[in-house]
C-alpha positions in Angstrom: -3.1 13.1 -1.3 -2.7 9.4 -2.2 0.9 9.9 -3.1 1.4 11.7 0.2 0.3 8.5 2.0 -3.3 9.4 2.7 -5.4 6.2 2.6 -8.3 5.9 0.2 -11.0 5.8 2.9 -9.8 9.2 4.3 -9.8 10.6 0.7 -13.4 9.2 0.3 -14.5 11.1 3.4 -12.9 14.3 2.4 -14.4 14.2 -1.1 -17.8 13.3 0.4 -18.3 10.1 -1.6 -20.7 7.5 -0.4 -19.0 4.7 -2.2 -15.2 3.9 -2.2 -15.7 2.8 -5.8 -16.3 6.5 -6.7 -13.2 7.6 -4.9 -11.1 4.9 -6.5 -12.0 6.2 -10.0 -10.0 9.4 -9.1 -7.1 7.7 -7.3 -4.3 6.9 -9.7 -1.2 5.1 -8.5 2.0 6.9 -9.4 5.3 5.3 -10.2 6.7 6.8 -7.0 4.1 4.9 -5.0 4.8 1.7 -6.9 8.5 1.9 -6.1 7.7 1.6 -2.4 5.5 -1.4 -2.6 7.2 -4.6 -1.3 6.8 -7.8 -3.1 5.2 -10.6 -1.1 8.1 -12.8 -2.3 10.6 -10.4 -0.7 8.7 -10.7 2.6 8.9 -14.5 2.4 12.7 -14.4 1.8 13.1 -11.9 4.7 11.1 -14.1 7.1 13.0 -17.2 6.0 16.3 -15.5 6.7 15.1 -14.4 10.1 14.0 -17.9 10.9 17.3 -19.4 9.9 19.1 -16.8 12.1 16.9 -17.7 15.1 17.6 -21.4 14.7 21.4 -21.0 14.7 
């Protein structure tokens, strides 16, 4: 479910866990999920490029 985009809190509710810590023990991040995570540095470069374009 996590790989399909379901957030951990929804998974927590579906599994009936009281604590998110219990749910996170069962959630493993796959390589496919990691490939879609954007680096904060990429976001800074993108924002910088947009700012430069606006100033021109």
